[in-house]
Phi, psi and omega in degrees: 000133181289134181230121178240137185231136171238140179218139173260129185219141165222189184286348182259332180200160173232132174249116187249125177248118181257121180247120177231178177299333183278349180140209187228140179223138178248133178234149178235133174240124180260133182277342185060027178254128178283161180299312176249112187279134177231090175265143176257139179219127182275350186238142177246020180297327183275004182129192182290162177305320181296319178298318179297314179298317179299318179295317179296320178298314179298318179296320179295316178296321178302316179297318179299312179295325176301319178298315180296314181297324179300326180282322188263356186308320185275006185287143174281328181217138182232125175250129182241132174211158181166178189273334191234215186283342186302326180302309182292323178295318178294321178302316179297320178295319179295322177298315179298328181275359180080021183250007183302326180295345180272348181283122181256351178180147175228130186219141176271122176223159179276190178301143180221152173283164178301322180294320178294320179297312180299319180296318179297318180293315178301317180299319182293322187254016177300137180257000000 
């Protein structure tokens, strides 16, 4: 069965719209990452507090992107859009996973409602 996916992503959430012959399904993945990260660390052996926070932020994002990739891995075509850096970061992760060839478009857009996201995906993959 053909599977086409469009997703709106930023560092806090991903809204994934899966379009198949059987219909359309919307999934949301929340990163649980605040806009300004404040991790506390009692030790500076691994470097400065800022380095530790950056590493923790990066590890948290890696887990978040792993979750997103698990949902979109089987797609024949992937459309990515969103407001910030997360689009490009996800693209690099998909390339690393051997899925770059499935990406049909990357676009910068502002915040959108779930209905707007679903409409954009339907428009992109209309047959």
